[in-house]
N, C-alpha and C positions, 0 to 999 in steps of 0.2 A: 561433533564439534559443539561447545558450550556459546552461550548468548553471548559471553564476555570476550569469547575469543573471536568475534567479527571483526573487521576492520572499522571504525566509526570514525568518523572526521575530526576534528578539533573542537566543533561542538557538539560530539557526541552523538551524531546522528549519521546514518546509513539510508542512501535512496532505495527505494521498494518499487520496482517496476510492477502494475498489476493487471494482471492477463486474466479475459475469460476463459474458462477452464475446458468451455465446449469447443467455442468457436477458434479460440489461440489470438482473437483482438484484444491488441494492447489498448487498455481501458485509462490507464492514466499511470502517474508517477509522483509519488508522495515520500516524504520522510518519514522515519522511525527513530526513536530512540531505544534504549533497553527495555524500557517501562513499556512503551506502546508494543514493543515485540513480545512482550512475557503477555500483557494482556490481549493481542492478537492469538497468541498460541490457547491462553486460558478461555477466552472466551468462544472461540472460533468465527470472530466476525474482524473484520480488519478495522484495526484503532492506529492511528499516525498523530506525529507531532506538527502542529502548525507553527510554523517557523514566523509566521505574522503575529498570529495571535499568542506564542510563547505557551501553550497550553495541548494538553491531550486532545484529540476528537476521533470519536467513534463514527466510521463512514456510514452515513443515513440515520443517525441520531433524530436528525429534525425533519429529513426529508422521507425518510423511509426506505431510501435506496442502500441497503446494505448491503455487504459483499461477504457472503458465507467463505469461507477459507475452505479450498479442498486440498491445497498444498502449497507450503513454504520452502522455497530452496533458496540455496545461496551459491553464488559464484565462484570460479577456481582461485580469485585471489580471497575470497571473503568479505569483499568491501562491497557488493551490491546485493539486494533480495530478490527474488521473484514470487509474488504472491498469485497462485491460480487460485480464481474464485468463480464463485456463481453470484452474479451481481441480480439483484432485486429490482433494478431500476436504471436510469443514466447513470454514469460517473462522473460526469463533469457537470458542474456548479451551473452551467448554462442552459443543462438539460439534454446534451448532447449524449447519445450513448457512451462516447469515447471523446476523450480531451484532445485526441488526435483527429480533429476534423477539418483541419484547414491544410492546404499544400502551399508548401514555399517554392519548390521547384518541380 
């Protein structure tokens, strides 16, 4: 599959679930566009699209909590990505290891 063959939404974005490659813990969900996806593959570290800032952001660029890419998968429909990573620190901006640290039910 080519990057352009993936199914991006109307804004040119695709969700990316980020999972620890060793523990399989889900760390976060972020958005990618074709450019951030290309940069992730080229650099070996996750790069996302910030919907609020409308710009690319390399995970850990300021915090040092980079995510080294182990494998990047896409689902059966080609509309969601799964990044298996080795995290260098917490994934969440709150300092929690995972963004999914709260329980709803």
